N, CA, C and O of each residue as an XYZ file, in Angstrom:
268
protein
N      60.703     98.079    118.473
C      60.006     97.487    119.582
C      58.554     97.994    119.572
O      58.305     99.189    119.408
N      57.616     97.079    119.748
C      56.200     97.446    119.790
C      55.873     98.161    121.087
O      56.573     98.006    122.087
N      54.806     98.945    121.066
C      54.388     99.689    122.250
C      53.784     98.805    123.328
O      53.665     99.242    124.473
N      53.400     97.576    123.002
C      52.752     96.726    123.980
C      53.709     95.744    124.675
O      53.260     94.807    125.336
N      55.001     95.952    124.531
C      56.004     95.100    125.162
C      56.180     95.523    126.618
O      56.323     96.711    126.909
N      56.170     94.558    127.526
C      56.397     94.859    128.944
C      57.895     95.021    129.167
O      58.667     94.084    128.961
N      58.300     96.214    129.588
C      59.716     96.484    129.801
C      60.139     96.310    131.248
O      61.333     96.253    131.543
N      59.189     96.227    132.139
C      59.547     96.064    133.540
C      58.320     95.813    134.386
O      57.199     96.152    134.007
N      58.553     95.213    135.538
C      57.489     94.988    136.498
C      57.900     95.633    137.810
O      59.078     95.637    138.168
N      56.927     96.175    138.523
C      57.185     96.886    139.767
C      56.278     96.359    140.874
O      55.131     95.989    140.626
N      56.808     96.329    142.102
C      56.045     95.955    143.292
C      55.894     97.171    144.190
O      56.763     98.042    144.228
N      54.781     97.221    144.911
C      54.571     98.276    145.885
C      55.645     98.193    146.966
O      55.885     97.122    147.522
N      56.286     99.309    147.261
C      57.313     99.380    148.305
C      56.613     99.707    149.617
O      56.241    100.854    149.867
N      56.441     98.694    150.443
C      55.642     98.832    151.653
C      56.369     99.515    152.809
O      55.764     99.764    153.852
N      57.649     99.822    152.644
C      58.396    100.534    153.682
C      58.073    102.026    153.682
O      58.340    102.721    154.663
N      57.502    102.517    152.589
C      57.064    103.915    152.511
C      55.543    103.942    152.519
O      54.888    103.023    152.026
N      54.995    105.007    153.085
C      53.547    105.139    153.188
C      52.909    105.256    151.805
O      53.400    105.976    150.935
N      51.815    104.540    151.626
C      51.002    104.654    150.413
C      49.605    105.086    150.843
O      49.095    104.646    151.874
N      49.000    105.945    150.045
C      47.665    106.446    150.386
C      46.766    106.403    149.166
O      47.205    106.609    148.034
N      45.489    106.126    149.426
C      44.458    106.189    148.407
C      43.245    106.851    149.028
O      42.688    106.355    150.007
N      42.836    107.978    148.453
C      41.667    108.688    148.943
C      40.623    108.735    147.832
O      40.865    109.294    146.763
N      39.461    108.143    148.095
C      38.346    108.193    147.153
C      37.536    109.436    147.485
O      37.021    109.569    148.595
N      37.423    110.345    146.523
C      36.709    111.605    146.737
C      35.273    111.501    146.226
O      34.347    112.001    146.864
N      35.092    110.857    145.083
C      33.767    110.665    144.498
C      33.629    109.194    144.131
O      34.505    108.624    143.481
N      32.537    108.591    144.546
C      32.220    107.216    144.151
C      30.732    107.171    143.847
O      29.893    107.171    144.747
N      30.428    107.132    142.561
C      29.057    107.094    142.096
C      28.870    105.843    141.250
O      29.823    105.100    141.017
N      27.667    105.610    140.797
C      27.361    104.401    140.034
C      28.244    104.242    138.794
O      28.578    103.119    138.415
N      28.622    105.352    138.163
C      29.394    105.274    136.923
C      30.670    106.103    136.935
O      31.259    106.328    135.877
N      31.114    106.566    138.106
C      32.245    107.481    138.163
C      33.017    107.303    139.478
O      32.420    107.102    140.536
N      34.330    107.378    139.396
C      35.171    107.380    140.590
C      36.248    108.444    140.412
O      36.802    108.600    139.324
N      36.542    109.172    141.481
C      37.598    110.183    141.468
C      38.346    110.095    142.790
O      37.770    109.755    143.824
N      39.632    110.407    142.742
C      40.402    110.385    143.964
C      41.830    110.850    143.771
O      42.193    111.421    142.743
N      42.630    110.588    144.797
C      44.041    110.980    144.834
C      44.819    109.815    145.440
O      44.340    109.162    146.367
N      46.022    109.554    144.916
C      46.854    108.523    145.532
C      48.320    108.920    145.542
O      48.769    109.752    144.753
N      49.052    108.297    146.462
C      50.511    108.409    146.551
C      51.046    107.013    146.830
O      50.494    106.290    147.660
N      52.118    106.630    146.141
C      52.718    105.306    146.354
C      54.115    105.272    145.737
O      54.444    106.058    144.849
N      54.927    104.336    146.238
C      56.266    104.099    145.703
C      56.349    102.645    145.255
O      55.873    101.745    145.946
N      56.955    102.424    144.099
C      57.099    101.088    143.548
C      58.568    100.814    143.239
O      59.285    101.695    142.764
N      59.013     99.576    143.516
C      60.383     99.153    143.215
C      60.367     98.150    142.073
O      59.491     97.288    141.995
N      61.350     98.276    141.189
C      61.448     97.387    140.025
C      61.735     95.959    140.464
O      62.574     95.717    141.332
N      61.036     95.030    139.860
C      61.214     93.603    140.106
C      62.281     93.044    139.164
O      62.521     93.603    138.094
N      62.909     91.965    139.554
C      63.761     91.167    138.659
C      65.013     91.872    138.141
O      65.542     91.466    137.106
N      65.499     92.889    138.802
C      66.758     93.528    138.418
C      66.688     94.272    137.100
O      65.609     94.434    136.530
N      67.830     94.723    136.615
C      67.873     95.552    135.402
C      67.529     94.762    134.142
O      67.777     93.559    134.052
N      66.960     95.463    133.186
C      66.645     94.904    131.875
C      67.519     95.658    130.871
O      67.421     96.882    130.780
N      68.366     94.964    130.121
C      69.311     95.668    129.230
C      68.653     96.499    128.137
O      69.270     97.444    127.648
N      67.417     96.182    127.733
C      66.769     96.978    126.685
C      65.859     98.053    127.264
O      65.304     98.866    126.524
N      65.707     98.060    128.567
C      64.816     99.023    129.209
C      65.610    100.121    129.895
O      66.647     99.864    130.508
N      65.124    101.320    129.788
C      65.764    102.448    130.464
C      64.909    102.900    131.652
O      64.975    104.053    132.078
N      64.115    101.979    132.170
C      63.259    102.315    133.304
C      64.080    102.504    134.571
O      65.088    101.823    134.758
N      63.666    103.416    135.442
C      64.356    103.580    136.728
C      64.037    102.401    137.642
O      63.107    101.642    137.368
N      64.794    102.240    138.721
C      64.528    101.143    139.655
C      63.452    101.505    140.668
O      62.940    100.626    141.362
N      63.099    102.784    140.764
C      62.080    103.242    141.703
C      61.145    104.227    141.011
O      61.588    105.137    140.310
N      59.833    104.029    141.220
C      58.827    104.964    140.726
C      58.096    105.541    141.927
O      57.566    104.795    142.750
N      58.064    106.853    142.031
C      57.348    107.516    143.129
C      56.238    108.379    142.543
O      56.479    109.261    141.718
N      55.028    108.106    142.985
C      53.858    108.878    142.584
C      53.374    109.629    143.812
O      53.132    109.016    144.851
N      53.231    110.933    143.714
C      52.806    111.755    144.843
C      51.626    112.623    144.424
O      51.670    113.315    143.407
N      50.570    112.570    145.233
C      49.379    113.402    145.020
C      48.856    113.325    143.585
O      48.599    114.347    142.949
N      48.704    112.106    143.090
C      48.216    111.886    141.735
C      46.684    111.877    141.755
O      46.070    111.066    142.449
N      46.085    112.773    140.998
C      44.629    112.812    140.875
C      44.200    111.861    139.765
O      44.863    111.755    138.733
N      43.088    111.173    139.987
C      42.558    110.306    138.949
C      41.044    110.455    138.883
O      40.379    110.807    139.857
N      40.531    110.172    137.695
C      39.101    110.203    137.435
C      38.849    109.137    136.395
O      39.531    109.091    135.372
N      37.864    108.268    136.648
C      37.602    107.180    135.719
C      36.114    106.858    135.654
O      35.370    107.044    136.617
N      35.717    106.379    134.510
C      34.357    105.902    134.336
C      34.327    104.436    134.757
O      35.188    103.656    134.350
N      33.360    104.063    135.555
C      33.189    102.676    135.975
C      32.341    101.940    134.947
O      31.240    102.377    134.610
N      32.858    100.829    134.455
C      32.141    100.049    133.439
C      31.232     99.032    134.108
O      31.550     98.506    135.175
N      30.126     98.765    133.488
C      29.166     97.787    134.031
C      29.196     96.523    133.223
O      28.461     95.582    133.521
């Protein structure tokens, strides 16, 4: 199986609180923290071993903004 195959799709689970905090927002840089829960769409996939729920808590991110 190739690495670019989509094994599952997830939707934001709106019954649990999701947060996004932007700490730095500059012309070419963004940094922050987020928490969110996602539920798998479309039921189980026989070739995928993905869980039905993904929970991200206090995830730090930093990215370069492209122009």
